[in-house]
KESE-740552 format. One record per residue (C-alpha): chain; z, y, x; residue number from 1; residue in one letter. Coordinates in steps of 0.5 Angstrom, whole numbers, plus 500, padded with zeros to 3 digits. Layout:
BEGIN
["A",[Z,Y,X],NUM,"a"];
...
//
This chain:
BEGIN
["A",[617,539,899],1,"m"];
["A",[613,542,893],2,"i"];
["A",[607,541,897],3,"d"];
["A",[609,533,898],4,"s"];
["A",[608,532,891],5,"c"];
["A",[601,534,890],6,"r"];
["A",[598,527,891],7,"t"];
["A",[599,521,887],8,"p"];
["A",[602,517,893],9,"a"];
["A",[607,522,895],10,"t"];
["A",[609,524,888],11,"s"];
["A",[611,517,887],12,"v"];
["A",[615,517,893],13,"l"];
["A",[618,524,892],14,"v"];
["A",[619,521,884],15,"f"];
["A",[623,515,887],16,"v"];
["A",[627,519,892],17,"y"];
["A",[630,524,887],18,"f"];
["A",[631,519,882],19,"g"];
["A",[635,515,886],20,"a"];
["A",[639,521,889],21,"r"];
["A",[641,523,882],22,"l"];
["A",[643,516,880],23,"l"];
["A",[647,516,886],24,"l"];
["A",[651,522,885],25,"d"];
["A",[652,520,878],26,"a"];
["A",[655,514,880],27,"i"];
["A",[660,518,885],28,"k"];
["A",[662,522,880],29,"a"];
["A",[664,517,875],30,"c"];
["A",[668,513,881],31,"y"];
["A",[671,520,883],32,"a"];
["A",[673,521,875],33,"t"];
["A",[676,514,875],34,"r"];
["A",[681,516,881],35,"c"];
["A",[684,522,877],36,"a"];
["A",[691,521,874],37,"v"];
["A",[691,524,868],38,"s"];
["A",[686,524,862],39,"a"];
["A",[686,532,863],40,"q"];
["A",[685,531,870],41,"a"];
["A",[679,526,869],42,"q"];
["A",[676,531,864],43,"l"];
["A",[676,537,868],44,"i"];
["A",[673,533,874],45,"m"];
["A",[668,529,870],46,"y"];
["A",[665,536,868],47,"t"];
["A",[665,539,875],48,"s"];
["A",[662,533,878],49,"n"];
["A",[657,533,872],50,"l"];
["A",[655,541,874],51,"s"];
["A",[654,539,881],52,"s"];
["A",[649,534,879],53,"i"];
["A",[645,539,875],54,"l"];
["A",[643,543,881],55,"t"];
["A",[637,544,885],56,"w"];
["A",[636,537,885],57,"k"];
["A",[635,536,878],58,"m"];
["A",[630,542,878],59,"v"];
["A",[626,539,883],60,"i"];
["A",[626,532,880],61,"f"];
["A",[623,535,874],62,"a"];
["A",[618,538,877],63,"f"];
["A",[616,532,881],64,"c"];
["A",[616,528,874],65,"v"];
["A",[611,534,871],66,"l"];
["A",[607,534,878],67,"n"];
["A",[606,526,878],68,"f"];
["A",[604,526,870],69,"t"];
["A",[599,531,872],70,"i"];
["A",[596,527,878],71,"s"];
["A",[596,521,874],72,"l"];
["A",[592,524,868],73,"t"];
["A",[587,527,873],74,"l"];
["A",[586,520,876],75,"v"];
["A",[585,517,869],76,"l"];
["A",[581,522,867],77,"f"];
["A",[576,521,873],78,"a"];
["A",[576,514,872],79,"s"];
["A",[574,514,864],80,"v"];
["A",[569,519,866],81,"v"];
["A",[566,514,872],82,"a"];
["A",[566,508,867],83,"l"];
["A",[563,512,862],84,"l"];
["A",[557,515,867],85,"t"];
["A",[556,508,869],86,"a"];
["A",[556,505,862],87,"m"];
["A",[551,510,860],88,"t"];
["A",[547,509,866],89,"y"];
["A",[547,501,865],90,"l"];
["A",[545,502,858],91,"f"];
["A",[539,507,860],92,"w"];
["A",[536,502,864],93,"r"];
["A",[537,497,859],94,"r"];
["A",[533,501,854],95,"m"];
["A",[528,503,859],96,"n"];
["A",[527,495,861],97,"y"];
["A",[520,494,859],98,"w"];
["A",[517,501,862],99,"q"];
["A",[520,499,868],100,"e"];
["A",[516,493,868],101,"h"];
["A",[510,496,866],102,"g"];
["A",[510,491,859],103,"i"];
["A",[507,494,853],104,"p"];
["A",[512,496,848],105,"h"];
["A",[514,502,843],106,"d"];
["A",[519,507,845],107,"k"];
["A",[525,505,843],108,"p"];
["A",[531,508,839],109,"s"];
["A",[538,508,842],110,"y"];
["A",[541,506,836],111,"l"];
["A",[536,501,832],112,"y"];
["A",[531,499,838],113,"g"];
["A",[524,498,836],114,"s"];
["A",[527,498,828],115,"f"];
["A",[527,505,826],116,"r"];
["A",[527,505,818],117,"g"];
["A",[529,498,818],118,"l"];
["A",[532,497,810],119,"t"];
["A",[531,504,808],120,"k"];
["A",[523,505,809],121,"l"];
["A",[521,498,812],122,"y"];
["A",[523,490,812],123,"g"];
["A",[524,486,818],124,"f"];
["A",[517,483,817],125,"s"];
["A",[513,489,816],126,"e"];
["A",[516,492,823],127,"i"];
["A",[514,486,826],128,"i"];
["A",[507,485,823],129,"r"];
["A",[506,492,825],130,"s"];
["A",[508,491,832],131,"m"];
["A",[503,485,833],132,"y"];
["A",[497,488,830],133,"q"];
["A",[498,494,835],134,"r"];
["A",[499,489,841],135,"y"];
["A",[495,483,840],136,"k"];
["A",[490,484,844],137,"h"];
["A",[494,487,850],138,"t"];
["A",[496,481,853],139,"g"];
["A",[500,474,852],140,"p"];
["A",[506,478,850],141,"f"];
["A",[509,485,849],142,"c"];
["A",[516,488,849],143,"g"];
["A",[520,491,844],144,"y"];
["A",[528,492,843],145,"y"];
["A",[532,488,838],146,"f"];
["A",[537,493,837],147,"f"];
["A",[539,494,844],148,"q"];
["A",[537,488,847],149,"r"];
["A",[530,487,851],150,"p"];
["A",[526,482,847],151,"a"];
["A",[519,479,847],152,"v"];
["A",[514,478,842],153,"m"];
["A",[509,472,844],154,"v"];
["A",[502,474,842],155,"l"];
["A",[498,468,846],156,"d"];
["A",[497,461,842],157,"t"];
["A",[497,457,849],158,"e"];
["A",[504,461,851],159,"l"];
["A",[507,459,844],160,"v"];
["A",[505,452,845],161,"k"];
["A",[508,452,852],162,"n"];
["A",[515,455,849],163,"i"];
["A",[515,451,843],164,"l"];
["A",[513,444,846],165,"i"];
["A",[512,443,854],166,"k"];
["A",[518,448,856],167,"d"];
["A",[522,448,850],168,"f"];
["A",[528,445,854],169,"s"];
["A",[528,452,857],170,"n"];
["A",[528,456,850],171,"f"];
["A",[533,452,846],172,"s"];
["A",[538,458,845],173,"d"];
["A",[537,463,840],174,"r"];
["A",[542,468,843],175,"g"];
["A",[544,470,837],176,"l"];
["A",[552,472,835],177,"f"];
["A",[556,467,833],178,"h"];
["A",[564,466,834],179,"n"];
["A",[566,460,832],180,"e"];
["A",[574,462,833],181,"k"];
["A",[574,468,829],182,"d"];
["A",[568,467,824],183,"d"];
["A",[567,460,823],184,"p"];
["A",[561,460,819],185,"l"];
["A",[557,463,824],186,"t"];
["A",[557,456,828],187,"g"];
["A",[552,453,825],188,"h"];
["A",[545,450,827],189,"l"];
["A",[541,456,827],190,"f"];
["A",[546,460,832],191,"f"];
["A",[549,456,836],192,"v"];
["A",[546,455,843],193,"d"];
["A",[546,450,849],194,"g"];
["A",[549,442,849],195,"k"];
["A",[552,443,842],196,"k"];
["A",[545,445,839],197,"w"];
["A",[542,439,842],198,"h"];
["A",[547,435,839],199,"v"];
["A",[547,438,832],200,"l"];
["A",[539,438,832],201,"h"];
["A",[539,431,833],202,"g"];
["A",[544,429,828],203,"k"];
["A",[542,433,823],204,"l"];
["A",[535,432,823],205,"s"];
["A",[536,425,820],206,"s"];
["A",[537,429,813],207,"t"];
["A",[530,431,813],208,"f"];
["A",[526,424,813],209,"t"];
["A",[522,422,808],210,"e"];
["A",[527,417,806],211,"r"];
["A",[532,422,805],212,"k"];
["A",[528,427,801],213,"v"];
["A",[525,421,797],214,"r"];
["A",[532,419,795],215,"g"];
["A",[534,427,793],216,"m"];
["A",[528,428,789],217,"f"];
["A",[531,425,782],218,"p"];
["A",[536,431,782],219,"c"];
["A",[531,436,783],220,"v"];
["A",[527,433,778],221,"r"];
["A",[533,433,773],222,"d"];
["A",[535,440,775],223,"i"];
["A",[527,442,774],224,"a"];
["A",[528,440,766],225,"q"];
["A",[534,444,766],226,"q"];
["A",[530,450,768],227,"m"];
["A",[525,448,763],228,"i"];
["A",[530,448,757],229,"s"];
["A",[533,455,760],230,"t"];
["A",[526,458,760],231,"l"];
["A",[525,455,753],232,"d"];
["A",[532,458,750],233,"q"];
["A",[530,465,753],234,"l"];
["A",[523,465,750],235,"i"];
["A",[526,463,743],236,"e"];
["A",[531,469,744],237,"r"];
["A",[525,474,745],238,"n"];
["A",[528,476,752],239,"q"];
["A",[525,478,758],240,"n"];
["A",[525,473,764],241,"v"];
["A",[527,476,770],242,"e"];
["A",[523,470,774],243,"v"];
["A",[527,472,781],244,"k"];
["A",[534,471,778],245,"e"];
["A",[531,465,774],246,"l"];
["A",[528,462,781],247,"m"];
["A",[535,463,784],248,"g"];
["A",[539,460,779],249,"r"];
["A",[534,454,780],250,"y"];
["A",[535,453,787],251,"t"];
["A",[542,454,787],252,"t"];
["A",[543,448,783],253,"d"];
["A",[538,444,787],254,"v"];
["A",[541,446,794],255,"i"];
["A",[548,445,791],256,"g"];
["A",[547,438,788],257,"k"];
["A",[542,436,794],258,"c"];
["A",[546,439,800],259,"a"];
["A",[553,439,797],260,"l"];
["A",[553,434,792],261,"g"];
["A",[556,439,787],262,"i"];
["A",[554,441,780],263,"e"];
["A",[553,449,780],264,"c"];
["A",[551,450,773],265,"n"];
["A",[548,456,775],266,"s"];
["A",[542,455,770],267,"l"];
["A",[547,454,764],268,"a"];
["A",[552,460,767],269,"n"];
["A",[548,466,770],270,"p"];
["A",[555,468,773],271,"n"];
["A",[557,461,775],272,"a"];
["A",[561,462,782],273,"e"];
["A",[556,459,786],274,"c"];
["A",[551,463,784],275,"r"];
["A",[555,470,785],276,"a"];
["A",[557,468,792],277,"i"];
["A",[550,466,793],278,"g"];
["A",[548,473,791],279,"r"];
["A",[553,476,795],280,"r"];
["A",[551,472,802],281,"i"];
["A",[545,477,802],282,"f"];
["A",[548,483,800],283,"t"];
["A",[556,484,802],284,"d"];
["A",[556,486,809],285,"r"];
["A",[563,485,813],286,"r"];
["A",[560,492,817],287,"h"];
["A",[555,497,816],288,"g"];
["A",[548,497,819],289,"l"];
["A",[550,501,825],290,"l"];
["A",[556,496,827],291,"v"];
["A",[552,490,825],292,"s"];
["A",[546,492,830],293,"g"];
["A",[551,493,836],294,"l"];
["A",[554,486,834],295,"i"];
["A",[547,483,835],296,"q"];
["A",[545,488,841],297,"g"];
["A",[551,486,845],298,"f"];
["A",[553,479,842],299,"p"];
["A",[558,476,848],300,"q"];
["A",[562,483,848],301,"l"];
["A",[563,482,840],302,"a"];
["A",[565,475,841],303,"q"];
["A",[570,477,846],304,"k"];
["A",[573,483,842],305,"l"];
["A",[574,477,836],306,"h"];
["A",[569,481,831],307,"m"];
["A",[566,477,825],308,"a"];
["A",[560,478,821],309,"t"];
["A",[561,474,815],310,"i"];
["A",[565,477,809],311,"h"];
["A",[572,474,808],312,"p"];
["A",[571,472,801],313,"d"];
["A",[565,468,802],314,"i"];
["A",[568,465,808],315,"e"];
["A",[574,463,804],316,"k"];
["A",[570,460,798],317,"f"];
["A",[566,455,803],318,"f"];
["A",[572,453,807],319,"m"];
["A",[575,451,800],320,"r"];
["A",[569,448,797],321,"l"];
["A",[568,443,803],322,"v"];
["A",[575,442,804],323,"r"];
["A",[576,440,796],324,"e"];
["A",[569,436,797],325,"n"];
["A",[571,432,803],326,"v"];
["A",[578,430,800],327,"e"];
["A",[575,428,793],328,"y"];
["A",[570,424,796],329,"r"];
["A",[575,420,801],330,"e"];
["A",[580,420,795],331,"k"];
["A",[575,416,790],332,"y"];
["A",[571,413,795],333,"n"];
["A",[565,417,793],334,"v"];
["A",[558,417,797],335,"h"];
["A",[552,420,795],336,"g"];
["A",[545,421,798],337,"n"];
["A",[546,428,800],338,"d"];
["A",[547,433,806],339,"f"];
["A",[555,433,805],340,"m"];
["A",[555,425,806],341,"e"];
["A",[551,426,813],342,"l"];
["A",[556,431,815],343,"l"];
["A",[562,427,813],344,"m"];
["A",[559,421,817],345,"e"];
["A",[559,426,823],346,"l"];
["A",[566,428,821],347,"n"];
["A",[569,421,823],348,"k"];
["A",[570,422,830],349,"g"];
["A",[574,429,829],350,"g"];
["A",[572,435,833],351,"k"];
["A",[565,436,836],352,"l"];
["A",[566,434,843],353,"r"];
["A",[563,429,848],354,"y"];
["A",[566,423,852],355,"d"];
["A",[565,422,860],356,"k"];
["A",[558,419,858],357,"n"];
["A",[556,426,854],358,"d"];
["A",[556,422,847],359,"e"];
["A",[558,425,841],360,"f"];
["A",[564,424,838],361,"k"];
["A",[565,428,831],362,"g"];
["A",[565,435,827],363,"l"];
["A",[571,439,825],364,"t"];
["A",[572,441,818],365,"v"];
["A",[570,448,820],366,"e"];
["A",[564,446,823],367,"e"];
["A",[562,442,817],368,"m"];
["A",[563,448,813],369,"t"];
["A",[558,452,818],370,"a"];
["A",[552,447,817],371,"q"];
["A",[553,447,809],372,"a"];
["A",[554,454,809],373,"f"];
["A",[547,455,813],374,"f"];
["A",[544,450,809],375,"f"];
["A",[546,453,802],376,"f"];
["A",[544,460,804],377,"a"];
["A",[537,459,807],378,"a"];
["A",[535,454,802],379,"g"];
["A",[537,457,796],380,"s"];
["A",[534,464,798],381,"e"];
["A",[528,462,802],382,"k"];
["A",[526,457,796],383,"s"];
["A",[527,462,790],384,"s"];
["A",[523,468,794],385,"s"];
["A",[517,463,795],386,"t"];
["A",[517,461,788],387,"l"];
["A",[518,468,785],388,"s"];
["A",[512,470,789],389,"f"];
["A",[508,464,788],390,"t"];
["A",[509,465,780],391,"l"];
["A",[507,472,781],392,"y"];
["A",[500,471,785],393,"e"];
["A",[498,466,780],394,"l"];
["A",[500,470,774],395,"a"];
["A",[495,476,777],396,"m"];
["A",[490,471,779],397,"q"];
["A",[488,466,773],398,"s"];
["A",[483,462,776],399,"e"];
["A",[488,460,781],400,"l"];
["A",[493,458,776],401,"q"];
["A",[488,454,772],402,"d"];
["A",[485,450,778],403,"r"];
["A",[493,449,780],404,"l"];
["A",[494,447,773],405,"r"];
["A",[488,442,772],406,"c"];
["A",[490,439,779],407,"e"];
["A",[497,438,776],408,"i"];
["A",[495,435,770],409,"n"];
["A",[490,430,773],410,"e"];
["A",[495,428,778],411,"t"];
["A",[500,426,773],412,"l"];
["A",[495,422,769],413,"c"];
["A",[494,418,775],414,"q"];
["A",[502,416,775],415,"h"];
["A",[503,415,767],416,"d"];
["A",[505,423,766],417,"n"];
["A",[511,422,771],418,"e"];
["A",[513,427,776],419,"l"];
["A",[515,423,782],420,"c"];
["A",[515,424,789],421,"f"];
["A",[509,420,790],422,"e"];
["A",[505,424,785],423,"s"];
["A",[508,431,788],424,"l"];
["A",[506,429,795],425,"n"];
["A",[498,428,792],426,"e"];
["A",[498,435,790],427,"m"];
["A",[494,438,795],428,"t"];
["A",[492,444,792],429,"y"];
["A",[499,445,791],430,"m"];
["A",[501,445,798],431,"k"];
["A",[495,450,800],432,"q"];
["A",[498,455,795],433,"v"];
["A",[505,455,797],434,"i"];
["A",[502,455,805],435,"a"];
["A",[498,461,803],436,"g"];
["A",[504,464,800],437,"m"];
["A",[508,463,806],438,"y"];
["A",[503,467,810],439,"l"];
["A",[502,472,805],440,"l"];
["A",[510,474,804],441,"i"];
["A",[511,473,812],442,"g"];
["A",[516,467,811],443,"f"];
["A",[512,463,816],444,"a"];
["A",[515,467,821],445,"i"];
["A",[520,463,825],446,"k"];
["A",[526,468,826],447,"y"];
["A",[529,466,833],448,"e"];
["A",[531,469,839],449,"i"];
["A",[531,464,845],450,"v"];
["A",[534,464,852],451,"y"];
["A",[530,464,858],452,"i"];
["A",[534,460,864],453,"s"];
["A",[530,463,870],454,"q"];
["A",[523,466,869],455,"k"];
["A",[517,467,864],456,"l"];
["A",[511,464,866],457,"y"];
["A",[505,466,863],458,"v"];
["A",[499,463,862],459,"s"];
["A",[494,462,868],460,"t"];
["A",[488,463,864],461,"r"];
["A",[489,470,864],462,"y"];
["A",[487,470,872],463,"y"];
["A",[494,472,874],464,"h"];
["A",[501,470,873],465,"i"];
["A",[507,475,871],466,"w"];
["A",[514,473,873],467,"r"];
["A",[518,477,869],468,"v"];
["A",[526,476,869],469,"k"];
["A",[528,476,862],470,"l"];
["A",[535,476,858],471,"c"];
["A",[532,474,852],472,"t"];
["A",[525,472,849],473,"i"];
["A",[524,473,841],474,"m"];
["A",[519,468,839],475,"s"];
["A",[520,470,832],476,"y"];
["A",[512,472,831],477,"p"];
["A",[510,466,835],478,"a"];
["A",[508,461,829],479,"i"];
["A",[506,467,824],480,"q"];
["A",[502,470,829],481,"s"];
["A",[498,464,831],482,"t"];
["A",[497,462,823],483,"l"];
["A",[495,469,822],484,"y"];
["A",[490,469,827],485,"r"];
["A",[487,462,825],486,"l"];
["A",[487,464,818],487,"a"];
["A",[484,471,819],488,"h"];
//
């Protein structure tokens, strides 16, 4: 009988058998006790019956329970070991993807992929640029690892053209983490994929038409005058001017007014709430670098685990900001020539959904907030950094500064010394300076990961076609690489 308990299946049967026997004996003892006449006789009989139950049956039953527990533990342990072994093997194959296909690549780190030293020693663009320099003559693309995901760096201009123009329908997905249910601010245009991206891209692109930009220009000009006044005050107080911070306050006010239709007052108050939140967007992480890397490396798994990346305070601020903005405009029938007005028009249909004809129906408040958050974060930081670096280079190279100042004065003279949309558009050298700064500081790099539905077909002018099954392709340096090669 003891031998029969050695396997999990027989252990279960013996366990059930002796459990049933003990239960049956207990019922018999209780029944026999009820039949006794006196209470004293009942007590004596119950004690006698109870002692008969706790015999060798109880000992064997306890042994079977122990044996069953040990067997189940061994089964669970073996299952966990097998699962970990399988996961380790799949992870190892994933981190050797490019080696298996014979594609040029750097040996990855199992933790950071191709981004060793990220944030500690190098910036993201520095690592990308160094990879481009190493592999630009090896073929139309090279491989690398976006943390734990195989990705592609496109090196050939013809392939860039095919990806961004000819075959763009296969490359619209970014493959970046977004979880609209648990992390609603990640549901913006830059992160979403598939049909939703196509619809949002088509609807939101109307914000950046020349007519819309022309209508927003008076707001930009007025805030520029406020910045000049703020700068004059700092000079009068004989204070040092932190240009990056000043440009950040300026762009925060511009984006807040043009995008959300609100007065941020960052120039008047450096510690204004909008400016404080704007700083925290790029400094306050919900998780450390390791967890953030795993989320970006395994976005689908992170989504199933209900993980989030945006700090809760930032999420609450933007949700409150958009809700109050929408309620105020609806209550007082306020309309403006800004990004929020477009979002409210898209909100009229309710949730972002499609009818039987695949027609767009509307945005939810959460989806509106996600678009406003991205517009605010991307616009303010990128613009302030560009302005700061441009002013630095102009200060270091006085001849460029004099030439640019000359063009500005000449153009303003042609427009009665009025800074308007037309006069700004005629400043050719100004555009060249900013475009050159994009190349210098790397903002022309287009940061995106796009999904390939089937296979990657490489340019036939290399006399062969590589057909490599890919889960992702990163065209991050595609635009920058092309411009870099043409400019140098």
